[in-house]
N, C-alpha and C positions, 0 to 999 in steps of 0.2 A: 504494500500500500504506500503510494507516494506521499510525500509531504506537500502541503500547500506552499506555493511560492511566498517568499517574504514580502512584506509590504513594499520594500524598496524595489523588488523585482517585478511587482505587478505593474501593468500599464497604468499610468496616471493620467487623469483627464487634463486636457490643456487648460492653463489658467485663463479665467475669464477676465473681463475688464475690472479694474479696481472699483470698489464701491465708492460712489461719490461721497465726499465729505459733507457733514452737516453745515448748515449756515452757521457762521461764527461771528459773534459780536465781540469786538475788542474795545475795552474801556478800562479806566482805572478801577481798582477793586473797592469801589464805594459807590454811593448813589449818584450824586451830581446830575448831569444831564442825560444819564442813561436809564433812569427809572422807567420812563414811558416806552422807549424802545425795547427794553428787556421784557416788560410785562405784555406789550403788544405781541412780541414774538412768541412768548410763552402761551398766551391765550390762543394763538393760531397753531403752534407746533408742539405744545406740551414740552417734554424734555428733549425733543429732537432738534435742539440747537445748542451750540457751544457758547457758554458765557465765559469769555476769557478775560482775565485781569492782567493789567500791565502796570508795574510800579512807575512812579514819576521818573526815577533815574533811568529805568529801562526805556521809557518813552523818549526821554531826551537823547539817549544813545541811538535809538531807532530813528529819531528825527534827523540827527546828525548824519547817519548813514544814508538816509533817503536823500538829503540835500547834497551829499557828497557823491551820489550816484552808485552807492554800494547796495548790496542786498539788504533789505530791511523788512521788519514786521509791518511797517507802515507803507501805504500805497497812495498814490494820487496826491491829495492835498496835504497829507500828513497830519490831519486833524482827527480827533476822536469825538464821538464814537465812530467806529469803522465796522462796516458789515461786509463780510466776504460770503458770497453765495456759493452753492455747491458747484456751479460751473466756473468759478474763479473770478467772476466779476466782483469789483469792490466799490462800495458806496460809503459816503459820509453824510453828515447832517442828521441830527437826532430826530427831527420831526419827519423827515423823509423816510427814515427807517421805521419810525412809528407807524406811519400811514401804510408802508409796505406790509407791516404785520397785520394791520386791519384789512388790507386787500387780500392777504393770504387767507384770513378767516372767512371773508366774504366768498372767495372762490371755493373754499372747502364746503361752505353751506350750499352753494349753487350746485355742487356735485352730489349733494345729498348727505354730506358728512355731518358729524355732530361737532359743534363748537360749544364747549361747556361754559366758557367765560366770554360772553359777547360784549366787547368793549365799544362797539360801534355806536355813535350817536344815532338818533332817529333818522332813518333814511327816507321815510315818507310819512304822510299823515300830519304829525304835529310839527309843523315847520318852525314855530316859535321856539319849541324845545331844542330843535336842531341849531337854531341861531344862538340860543343861550349857551349851549354846549361848546359851539365853535368859538364864541366870544370868550368864554372862560379859558379855553385852551390857548387862544392867542394872547390874552392879557397875562396869563401865567408865564408864557415864554417871553413876552415883552419885558416883564420885570427882570428877568435874567439877561436878556439880550441887550437891553439899554442901560444896564447898571454901569455907572461910570467907573473908570479906572484911571490911573496915572502912574508914571514911573516914580514920581516923588510921593513918598508914603503920606506925608502930611496933606498934600494936595488931594490925593486919593481919598483920604479920610473926610476932608471937608466936602468934597463932591458927593460922597456917599451919604453924609449927614443931611445935605440939602436934598438929595434924591428921595430920602425916606422921611423928610420933615412934613409937617402939616402943610398941605398945599403943593407938595412935591409930586412928581409923576408917580412914584411908587405908591404913595398913599392914596392918590386919586384912583389908581387902578385897583387897589385892594378894596376900596369902598364899593366899587362895581362888583367885584368878586363876592364880597359879603352880601350885597343886595341879591345877587343871583341865587346864592344858597338859601337866603331867607325866603325868596319868592318860591323856591321849589319845595319848601318845607323840610328839606334835608332828609337824611344826612348828606346826600349826594346832589350833584348838579341837576340830575333828573329825578330827584326825590329818593325813591328806594333803590333805584338801579345804578350800579357803578358803570361809568363809561370812561372813555379815554380822557375826557376833560378832567375828571377827578384825579386820574393818575398823574396828569400833567400839573395840576394845581398842587398835589401832594409833593411833587418833585421840587417845587419852589418853597412851599411853606415848611416842609420838613427840614430843608436846608437852613432856614432862618431859625426854627425852633432849636436846632442842634447847635446853634452858634457858629455855623459855617459860612455865614453871609457877612463878610468883613464890614465892621463898623455899623451893623444893624443888630441891635441886641435882641435876644429871644423874646424879651418882654414886649417888643414892638407888636407882636401878634395879639396881645391881650385886648387891644382896641377893636379886634375883629373876631369876636367869639365864635362865630359860625366857621370861619376859616380855621381857627385853632382846633375846634372840635372835629372838623373834617379830617384832620390828620389821623386821629385815632380811629375814626370810622373806616378810613381806607386801610389802615393797618389791620383792622379786625375783619376785613372782608374775606369771603371765601377764596377769591382770587389770590390775595396776598398769602393766605394760609397755605393754599395748595402750592404756590410758587416756592415758598420757603421749605415746605416738606420735600419737594422734588429736588430743588437746587442745593439745599443744605448750605454748606459754608461758601458756596459760590453764588449765593443769591445776590449779594451786593446792592440791596435796595433799602436797607435800614441804616439809620445813623446809630452809632453805639455811644 
């Protein structure tokens, strides 16, 4: 009775094409401007995306390599967040990536798939609710995007204090955000349903409450009680809980 050939001697199937990599989001290992992109991608893909952190020294090294024409983890503009798709295309801009996540979820629903966490604002019917959600999203980002800076530390401080003062742009916009949450009845922009506007608002308010918004004290938010309570409502939402359970120590959306 003959022996079966060894595994090494048996004919082996030809190797197939390499499995495509998952979409990979690159950002610092903290919340910052990547909260909305991370949660939009998670809502659409579940755990099927890579949430990759890069330290600030690593970022500066990668940026220097990119600018020097060397191989680098950064591509294109060299800014973060950076999303690399399975086909190798690379994109930047946090809200572009966020809307891409929403589009993925919409395409999944159109194919008959299930999207457990629907972050899309109303697409039809209640046009005023859609307008409110989009306005909250835009003002939340505007507070970050128009926040003044300066190479001179004292000048930067003065500009920030004026920005957040009574009558300053930041306070005007926060009064609108507070009014929208009041009108909805809370705890979210659409009332009981979490949408992408809430995640984007949290991205800004949580930064302030954590003391990460230079020269704007956490106590600043006390004049906007709805916005302040909104932070904990978002943190306690089923989406945040599921995201943390799945992503573990690579969630990167909470301030510690």
